[in-house]
N, C-alpha and C positions, 0 to 999 in steps of 0.2 A: 572121402573115405569115412565110413562109420565104424566105430569099435563098439561091440556089444558084449557085455559080461553079465552072466546070471547073477542077480543080486539076491536070489532066493525070495521067499515070501510073495511070489507071483510078480516080481519086479525085475527090471533089467537096468544095469548101469549103461548109459549111452554117452558117446562123445563123437564129435566130428573132427576131421583133420584134413588139411589141404595136402597137395602133392609133395610138399616139403616136410611134412610131419608136424606142422604147427597146428596147435589145437584151435578149432573154430568154436562151435557150440558145445556146451557141456563142460564137464561131466554133470549128468543129472541121473536121477533114478526115476523110472517110470513104470507104470503097470504094463504088463506085456502087451495088452491090447491097445496101448497108446503109442507104441514105438513107431509104427508106420506114419501116424499123424505127425509125430515129432520130426521124422525124417522129411516129410512133405513140407515143413516150414522152411527148409533150406531150398533155395532156388535150384531146381533140378537141371542137369545137363546130361543127357544120356543115362547110362546105367550107373548106379552107385556101387562102389566096391564096399563090401561089408565083411568084417573079420570078427571071429568069435564063435565058439561052438553053439551058443544059444540062438544065433541067427538062423540056424537050420530048423529050429523048432518053431519059429515065428512065421506067420503068413505075410511075408514081405514081397512087395511088387517091384519089378524093374531093378533087381540087384544082381550083382555078380558076387557070389559067396566064395570067400577064400578060407579054406580050412588048412591049418598047419599047427603043429604042436606048439610052436613059438607064440601063437596069438590066440589059440582056442581058450586056454585056461592058464594064464600066466603063473608060472611056478617060481620057486626060489631062484633058479638059475637065471630066468629072464629079469627078475627084480634086481638081482645082484649086478647084472650087466648094465641095467639102467642106472643103478646107484654109482657104479664106477664111472660111467659117462658123465653123470651130473657132478661128481666129486672133482673131476678135472676142470670143469668150467664154472662152477658156482661156489660161492662162499657158504660152506656147510653150516655155519652158525646161523645163517639167514633162512635156511630151508625149514618149512613148516608142513605138517601133514594137511591134506585136503580131505575133509570129511564130507562125503557126498550126501549122506543121509543122517538125520539125528540119531542118537543112540536109543536103543530099545529100553534102557533103564533110566531112571531119574533119581535125583537125590530125595531122600525121605523128607516129608514135610515137617517143618518146625524143628 
């Protein structure tokens, strides 16, 4: 399964997951026209399941698109549910954010 999220700026955040929900490749940020090539790097077997509203805007081959409010554009409710699930199984002091793309701003020179 591939998860695609609009990263704005002509890019998409991409990640792959197995049938158990374990992350495979990604997350990465790619130009919209590179998403199919990225997906093709994974050994294909049949149709890929793709979630996320931006997937409908891309010209993707051999995919089954799943559209649902819960996976199109994750909101606060979905993020809170994930946080609750992680809190029950992880040491919260060890959790760190995962920044997929560098920040747009930088520190002033000197």
